[in-house]
C-alpha positions as CSV (number, residue, x, y, z in Angstrom):
1,X,32.3,29.1,-7.7
2,X,30.5,31.7,-10.7
3,X,27.2,31.5,-11.3
4,X,23.8,31.4,-9.8
5,X,25.0,28.2,-7.7
6,X,27.8,30.3,-5.7
7,X,26.9,32.0,-2.0
8,X,29.5,35.0,-1.4
9,X,30.2,36.1,2.1
10,X,31.6,39.6,2.4
11,X,33.8,40.4,5.4
12,X,34.0,44.1,6.6
13,X,37.4,44.6,8.9
14,X,36.6,46.0,12.4
15,X,37.2,45.1,16.2
16,X,34.2,42.5,15.5
17,X,33.6,41.2,12.0
18,X,30.5,41.8,9.8
19,X,29.0,39.2,7.7
20,X,26.5,39.1,4.8
21,X,25.4,36.2,3.2
22,X,24.2,36.4,-0.7
23,X,23.0,35.1,-3.4
24,X,25.8,35.8,-5.6
25,X,23.7,36.2,-8.7
26,X,21.1,37.6,-7.6
27,X,22.1,39.7,-4.7
28,X,18.9,38.1,-2.3
29,X,19.9,37.1,1.2
30,X,20.7,34.1,2.7
31,X,19.8,34.1,6.3
32,X,19.8,30.5,7.6
33,X,23.7,29.4,8.0
34,X,25.9,28.6,10.9
35,X,29.3,29.9,11.7
36,X,32.6,28.7,12.9
37,X,35.3,30.9,13.2
38,X,38.5,30.0,15.0
39,X,42.2,32.2,15.3
40,X,45.0,30.4,14.1
41,X,47.3,31.8,17.1
42,X,47.0,31.7,20.9
43,X,45.7,28.9,23.4
44,X,42.6,27.4,22.0
45,X,40.0,27.0,24.6
46,X,37.6,24.0,24.4
47,X,34.7,26.0,23.8
48,X,36.8,27.2,20.4
49,X,35.3,26.2,17.2
50,X,31.6,26.1,18.5
51,X,29.1,26.2,15.8
52,X,27.8,29.8,16.4
53,X,24.1,31.2,15.1
54,X,24.0,34.2,17.5
55,X,24.0,37.3,15.4
56,X,22.7,36.0,12.5
57,X,19.4,37.4,11.0
58,X,17.0,36.9,8.0
59,X,18.5,39.7,5.8
60,X,22.0,37.4,5.9
61,X,23.6,39.9,8.1
62,X,26.0,38.4,11.0
63,X,28.2,39.9,13.4
64,X,30.7,38.2,15.4
65,X,32.3,40.3,18.0
66,X,35.7,40.4,19.9
67,X,37.6,39.5,17.3
68,X,41.9,40.9,18.0
69,X,44.4,41.5,15.6
70,X,45.5,38.2,14.0
71,X,44.4,35.6,11.2
72,X,41.6,33.5,12.1
73,X,40.0,30.3,9.8
74,X,35.9,30.7,8.8
75,X,33.8,28.1,7.8
76,X,29.7,28.4,6.8
77,X,27.8,25.9,7.3
78,X,24.7,26.3,5.2
79,X,21.0,25.4,6.4
80,X,20.2,24.5,2.8
81,X,21.6,21.4,2.2
82,X,21.8,22.1,-1.3
83,X,24.9,23.7,-1.1
84,X,28.6,22.6,0.8
85,X,30.5,24.0,3.7
86,X,33.5,23.9,1.7
87,X,37.3,24.1,3.2
88,X,38.3,26.9,5.3
89,X,39.4,30.3,4.6
90,X,41.8,32.4,6.3
91,X,41.2,35.8,6.6
92,X,43.0,38.5,8.8
93,X,42.0,41.4,11.3
94,X,43.3,44.3,11.5
95,X,45.3,43.9,7.9
96,X,43.4,46.9,6.3
97,X,42.2,44.5,3.5
98,X,38.1,45.7,2.7
99,X,36.7,42.4,2.4
100,X,37.1,38.8,2.4
101,X,34.9,36.6,-0.2
102,X,34.3,33.0,0.1
103,X,32.1,31.2,-2.0
104,X,29.9,28.0,-0.8
105,X,29.8,25.6,-3.9
106,X,26.2,23.8,-4.8
107,X,26.8,20.5,-4.0
108,X,26.5,17.5,-6.9
109,X,27.0,13.8,-6.7
110,X,29.7,12.2,-8.9
111,X,29.7,8.7,-9.5
112,X,32.8,6.5,-8.3
113,X,32.5,3.1,-9.9
114,X,34.9,0.3,-8.6
115,X,35.3,-3.0,-9.8
116,X,37.5,-6.2,-8.8
117,X,40.4,-6.8,-11.3
118,X,38.2,-8.8,-13.8
119,X,35.7,-5.7,-14.2
120,X,32.8,-7.1,-11.8
121,X,31.0,-4.6,-9.6
122,X,32.1,-4.4,-5.9
123,X,29.2,-3.9,-3.4
124,X,29.6,-2.5,-0.4
125,X,33.1,-1.3,-0.8
126,X,34.0,2.3,1.3
127,X,35.2,5.2,-1.0
128,X,36.6,7.7,1.1
129,X,37.0,11.4,-0.9
130,X,40.3,13.4,0.8
131,X,41.7,16.5,0.2
132,X,45.4,15.6,1.0
133,X,48.2,17.4,3.0
134,X,51.4,16.6,3.0
135,X,51.0,14.8,7.0
136,X,49.6,11.8,7.9
137,X,46.6,13.2,10.1
138,X,42.8,12.8,9.2
139,X,40.0,15.1,10.3
140,X,36.5,14.7,9.0
141,X,35.0,18.0,7.5
142,X,32.2,18.2,9.8
143,X,34.9,18.4,12.6
144,X,37.6,20.1,11.3
145,X,37.4,23.0,13.2
146,X,35.9,21.5,16.5
147,X,37.7,22.6,19.4
148,X,40.0,25.4,18.0
149,X,40.7,22.9,14.9
150,X,44.9,22.0,13.8
151,X,47.5,24.3,13.6
152,X,49.2,22.3,11.0
153,X,47.4,21.4,7.6
154,X,45.8,17.9,7.6
155,X,44.0,15.3,5.7
156,X,40.6,16.3,5.1
157,X,38.2,13.8,4.9
158,X,35.3,15.1,2.4
159,X,32.7,12.4,2.2
160,X,33.1,8.5,2.7
161,X,30.1,6.8,0.5
162,X,29.5,3.1,-0.2
163,X,28.8,1.6,-3.6
164,X,25.4,0.2,-4.4
165,X,24.0,-3.3,-5.6
166,X,25.7,-1.8,-9.5
167,X,29.6,-0.9,-7.6
168,X,29.0,2.9,-7.8
169,X,29.2,5.1,-5.0
170,X,27.7,8.5,-4.7
171,X,30.6,11.5,-3.4
172,X,28.3,14.5,-2.3
173,X,31.3,17.1,-3.1
174,X,31.6,19.9,-6.2
175,X,33.5,19.4,-9.9
176,X,36.6,20.8,-7.6
177,X,39.8,21.3,-10.0
178,X,41.5,20.6,-7.1
179,X,43.8,17.3,-6.9
180,X,42.1,15.0,-4.6
181,X,42.5,11.8,-3.2
182,X,40.3,8.2,-3.1
183,X,40.9,5.6,-0.3
184,X,38.9,2.6,-1.4
185,X,38.5,-0.4,1.1
186,X,36.0,-3.5,0.2
187,X,36.2,-6.6,1.6
188,X,38.6,-9.7,0.2
189,X,40.8,-6.7,-1.8
190,X,43.8,-4.7,0.0
191,X,43.0,-1.1,0.4
192,X,43.7,1.0,-2.5
193,X,44.7,4.4,-2.9
194,X,44.4,6.8,-5.7
195,X,45.8,9.6,-6.0
196,X,45.7,13.5,-8.4
197,X,42.1,12.6,-8.9
198,X,40.2,15.3,-10.2
199,X,36.2,15.3,-10.3
200,X,34.3,15.9,-13.4
201,X,30.6,15.4,-14.3
202,X,31.1,12.0,-15.6
203,X,32.4,10.4,-13.0
204,X,35.3,8.2,-11.8
205,X,36.5,4.4,-12.2
206,X,38.3,2.6,-10.3
207,X,39.5,-0.9,-10.9
208,X,41.2,-2.4,-8.0
209,X,44.6,-4.5,-8.8
210,X,44.9,-8.5,-7.5
211,X,44.7,-9.1,-4.1
212,X,45.0,-12.4,-2.3
213,X,44.7,-13.4,1.9
214,X,47.3,-13.8,4.1
215,X,46.2,-16.5,7.4
216,X,48.2,-16.4,10.3
217,X,48.3,-18.0,13.5
218,X,51.5,-17.2,15.5
219,X,51.5,-19.1,19.1
220,X,52.5,-16.4,22.1
221,X,51.4,-13.6,20.0
222,X,48.2,-13.4,21.2
223,X,46.9,-9.5,21.1
224,X,50.1,-8.0,19.4
225,X,50.3,-7.2,15.8
226,X,52.3,-7.2,12.7
227,X,54.0,-5.0,10.2
228,X,54.3,-5.8,7.3
229,X,57.2,-4.4,4.5
230,X,57.4,-5.5,0.8
231,X,60.6,-7.0,-0.3
232,X,61.6,-3.4,-2.4
233,X,61.1,-1.8,1.1
234,X,58.5,0.4,-0.8
235,X,55.4,-0.1,0.4
236,X,54.9,-0.6,4.9
237,X,51.7,-2.2,6.1
238,X,49.0,-1.3,7.3
239,X,49.1,2.1,5.6
240,X,48.7,4.9,7.9
241,X,45.5,5.6,7.6
242,X,44.4,1.4,7.7
243,X,43.5,0.2,11.3
244,X,46.5,-2.0,13.3
245,X,46.7,-5.6,11.7
246,X,45.7,-6.7,15.3
247,X,46.0,-10.5,16.2
248,X,43.4,-12.0,18.3
249,X,43.5,-13.4,21.8
250,X,44.5,-16.8,20.0
251,X,47.3,-15.1,18.0
252,X,45.1,-15.1,14.9
253,X,44.7,-13.3,11.6
254,X,42.9,-13.0,8.5
255,X,44.0,-10.1,6.3
256,X,43.5,-9.2,2.2
257,X,46.9,-7.8,1.2
258,X,48.6,-6.5,-2.5
259,X,50.0,-9.0,-5.1
260,X,53.9,-9.5,-3.5
261,X,56.5,-10.4,-1.1
262,X,56.3,-9.6,2.3
263,X,58.5,-9.6,5.5
264,X,56.8,-10.1,8.7
265,X,57.6,-8.0,12.0
266,X,55.8,-8.6,15.3
267,X,54.7,-5.2,17.2
268,X,54.6,-6.0,21.1
269,X,53.8,-3.3,23.8
270,X,56.9,-2.5,25.9
271,X,56.5,-2.0,29.7
272,X,55.2,1.8,29.7
273,X,52.2,0.1,26.7
274,X,53.8,1.7,23.8
275,X,53.9,-0.3,20.5
276,X,57.1,-0.8,19.1
277,X,58.0,-3.1,16.2
278,X,60.7,-5.8,17.0
279,X,63.6,-5.5,14.8
280,X,63.9,-9.1,13.7
281,X,62.3,-10.4,10.8
282,X,59.8,-13.0,11.4
283,X,59.2,-14.3,8.2
284,X,58.5,-13.9,4.5
285,X,55.4,-14.4,3.0
286,X,54.0,-14.3,-0.8
287,X,50.8,-13.2,-1.5
288,X,49.3,-14.7,-4.4
289,X,46.5,-13.3,-6.7
290,X,43.0,-15.0,-5.3
291,X,45.0,-17.3,-3.1
292,X,45.3,-18.2,0.6
293,X,49.0,-17.8,2.1
294,X,49.5,-19.2,5.4
295,X,51.9,-18.3,8.6
296,X,52.0,-20.6,11.1
297,X,54.7,-20.7,13.9
298,X,55.5,-20.0,17.4
299,X,57.0,-16.6,18.7
300,X,57.6,-17.3,22.4
301,X,61.2,-17.0,22.3
302,X,61.0,-13.5,20.1
303,X,59.2,-11.9,23.2
304,X,61.5,-13.0,26.0
305,X,62.6,-9.9,28.0
306,X,65.8,-8.5,27.2
307,X,68.0,-7.1,29.6
308,X,70.7,-4.2,29.4
309,X,72.9,-3.0,32.5
310,X,76.1,-1.3,33.7
311,X,77.2,1.9,35.7
312,X,77.8,5.5,35.1
313,X,79.9,8.2,37.3
314,X,80.2,12.0,36.5
315,X,83.2,13.2,38.4
316,X,83.9,10.4,40.5
317,X,80.2,10.3,41.7
318,X,77.5,7.6,40.8
319,X,75.2,9.1,38.5
320,X,71.8,9.7,39.6
321,X,70.0,8.8,36.1
322,X,70.7,7.9,33.0
323,X,68.4,8.2,29.7
324,X,67.5,5.4,27.8
325,X,67.0,5.8,24.1
326,X,64.7,3.4,22.1
327,X,65.4,3.6,18.1
328,X,64.1,2.3,14.7
329,X,66.3,1.0,11.7
330,X,66.4,3.3,9.2
331,X,66.6,2.6,5.5
332,X,70.4,3.3,5.4
333,X,71.1,1.3,8.6
334,X,71.2,4.3,11.1
335,X,69.0,4.5,13.9
336,X,66.5,6.7,14.4
337,X,65.6,7.7,18.5
338,X,61.9,6.9,19.1
339,X,61.5,8.0,22.6
340,X,64.0,8.4,25.5
341,X,63.1,7.2,29.5
342,X,65.1,8.8,32.3
343,X,65.6,5.7,34.7
344,X,66.9,6.0,37.7
345,X,70.0,4.1,39.1
346,X,71.2,3.0,42.3
347,X,73.5,5.3,44.9
348,X,76.5,2.8,43.3
349,X,75.5,4.2,39.9
350,X,74.2,1.0,38.5
351,X,71.1,0.8,35.8
352,X,69.7,-2.1,35.0
353,X,66.4,-2.2,32.6
354,X,65.4,-6.0,32.9
355,X,62.0,-6.1,30.9
356,X,63.0,-4.6,27.4
357,X,61.1,-6.1,24.6
358,X,63.4,-6.6,22.0
359,X,64.6,-3.9,20.0
360,X,67.4,-0.9,19.5
361,X,68.7,0.5,22.5
362,X,71.3,3.3,23.8
363,X,72.3,4.6,27.4
364,X,73.4,8.6,27.6
365,X,74.1,10.7,30.2
366,X,72.3,14.2,30.7
367,X,74.4,16.7,32.1
368,X,74.0,20.7,32.6
369,X,76.8,22.5,31.1
370,X,76.2,26.5,31.4
371,X,72.4,26.2,31.8
372,X,72.1,24.0,28.7
373,X,71.6,20.2,29.1
374,X,73.8,18.1,26.9
375,X,74.1,14.1,25.9
376,X,77.3,12.1,26.6
377,X,77.3,8.6,25.1
378,X,77.1,5.5,27.7
379,X,76.5,2.8,25.6
380,X,76.1,3.4,21.8
381,X,73.4,1.4,20.0
382,X,72.8,-2.1,20.6
383,X,70.4,-4.9,19.2
384,X,68.7,-6.6,21.8
385,X,66.6,-10.2,20.5
386,X,64.5,-11.4,22.9
387,X,65.9,-12.8,26.3
388,X,69.3,-11.4,25.3
389,X,71.4,-9.4,28.2
390,X,74.3,-6.9,27.1
391,X,76.5,-5.2,29.9
392,X,77.6,-2.0,29.1
393,X,80.2,-2.1,31.8
394,X,81.4,0.9,34.1
395,X,81.3,4.0,32.2
396,X,83.2,7.4,33.6
397,X,82.6,10.8,32.7
398,X,85.0,13.7,33.6
399,X,84.1,17.4,33.5
400,X,86.0,20.8,33.5
401,X,85.2,24.5,32.9
402,X,86.7,26.3,29.9
403,X,86.7,29.7,29.1
404,X,87.3,30.8,25.2
405,X,88.0,34.6,24.5
406,X,87.0,35.7,21.0
407,X,88.6,38.4,19.2
408,X,88.5,40.0,15.7
409,X,92.1,39.7,14.2
410,X,90.9,42.5,11.7
411,X,90.2,45.3,14.4
412,X,92.9,45.3,16.8
413,X,91.7,42.4,18.7
414,X,88.5,43.8,19.8
415,X,85.9,41.5,21.8
416,X,83.6,39.3,19.4
417,X,80.1,39.5,21.0
418,X,78.2,38.3,17.8
419,X,78.3,35.0,16.7
420,X,78.3,31.3,17.9
421,X,80.7,28.8,19.1
422,X,81.0,25.3,18.2
423,X,82.7,22.7,19.9
424,X,82.4,18.8,17.9
425,X,83.8,15.8,19.4
426,X,85.1,12.8,17.6
427,X,81.7,11.1,18.2
428,X,79.7,13.9,16.5
429,X,78.7,15.7,20.0
430,X,77.8,19.0,19.3
431,X,77.9,21.9,22.0
432,X,77.5,25.4,21.3
433,X,78.7,28.5,23.2
434,X,77.3,32.2,22.8
435,X,79.7,34.7,24.0
436,X,78.6,37.6,26.3
437,X,79.1,41.7,26.1
438,X,83.1,41.2,26.7
439,X,83.5,38.5,24.0
440,X,83.6,35.5,26.8
441,X,82.5,32.1,26.1
442,X,82.4,30.1,29.4
443,X,81.5,26.5,29.8
444,X,81.6,25.2,33.5
445,X,81.0,21.9,33.3
446,X,82.2,20.6,29.7
447,X,83.0,17.0,29.3
448,X,86.5,16.3,29.0
449,X,87.3,15.6,25.6
450,X,89.5,16.8,22.0
451,X,87.1,19.2,20.2
452,X,87.2,20.5,17.0
453,X,86.4,24.3,17.3
454,X,84.4,26.4,15.0
455,X,83.1,29.9,14.9
456,X,79.1,30.5,12.9
457,X,78.2,33.7,12.2
458,X,75.4,35.1,9.7
459,X,75.7,31.7,7.9
460,X,79.7,31.3,7.4
461,X,81.7,29.0,9.5
462,X,85.1,29.5,10.2
463,X,87.9,26.4,11.4
464,X,89.4,27.0,15.1
465,X,91.8,24.3,14.9
466,X,91.0,21.9,18.2
467,X,91.7,21.9,21.9
468,X,91.9,19.3,24.5
469,X,89.9,20.4,27.3
470,X,92.2,18.1,30.1
471,X,95.1,20.2,28.9
472,X,93.0,23.6,28.5
473,X,94.4,25.2,32.2
474,X,92.6,27.8,34.1
475,X,93.3,30.6,32.2
476,X,91.1,31.8,28.8
477,X,91.9,30.1,25.5
478,X,92.0,33.2,23.1
479,X,90.6,32.8,19.7
480,X,91.3,35.1,16.6
481,X,88.1,35.0,14.1
482,X,88.1,37.0,10.6
483,X,84.8,39.0,10.5
484,X,83.5,39.8,6.9
């Protein structure tokens, strides 16, 4: 920022990097600061990101040796509390750039007035100031580069004061022109988010919307969690930055929520310890402003273990393992895979998963074809309720070798050595092969099926008909492609 409240850091590049910290207006040295300098590439060590005081001199100069070519992130921590550290600045060693300049702004205290829907000040509310990113990961500014920092952009928590007796919280930051975010939590109110906030000297006023209270007592659900979804599907609680809605040992919970209608689901622990949302809607509750709503019921039947069983064979031999897929329903009605677990079968190829939490499950075989792993559906997606038992029966798959010779129809039938051959079966499964120096694509253990054939090169896709692997024979299949 321009003016006498700024500090500039000049970074000439070498194998190490000189830094000189000065007052932007007077040029006088600022000699009391610490540095964090971390690479944005390579393997991070536990010591990466430590605050360095070595090499800092009274004249404001600092030399950090041993920086190889590449991009780095830098944070400067002034000892004088009048200035802020600010967000990291990236620079590159070996880019030929003469210097990198970092301006440290003088801290100001921006008031945020928090009131309820009637305009009364709220005391003791927590007001978080955040620099938002596109993901849900939140890191405190003070620890942002610890242990090397994060390679992805993260949401940065800049400050988190509480409101005083007048309902005012004072944010320690500067008059940033960027769009920031406020997250406010107050007892008796649902958590609230204000987006696209621009700080100014006059401060910010936030009025929290109407809230109500939900009292829950679920017999048999001690220690589990809840998930709530608004009736229009637009709001999912808890929000990604909130603590879980945790039931106590007796299955009780009291929580403040926005006004509206919500569908309630249980979140239970699977055998491996992972938290999973049960697919069935437990109840629908209506939250009214200033009122207390109740949800009291028994949930033991929802938590009974479910079972999925069957058998699988490959080329007449029992499969050694199957892959158990757990998924969750999307808004469009499809199922999104959440996790995959390899399950050993018996010596007869029988698999039996008998301690499953209610949910959506599918079973696949994982085969190796020409060095690549491919998935073969064994049992499609099944919705298992508490105590349900589904027998997928016996599944058998045969494999066969297939060789495809790719030739250019326009170049005297020369072998095609660049591009990708794509096989797609009726279920939509995709298998990809790459031609060798002779233009030959080889699949050594291809599941026997009917496949559509496509050739892809330089973003262009050609349809090459279909093939039934069972009747392909042992001779290479010759396919002519048009290269443009």
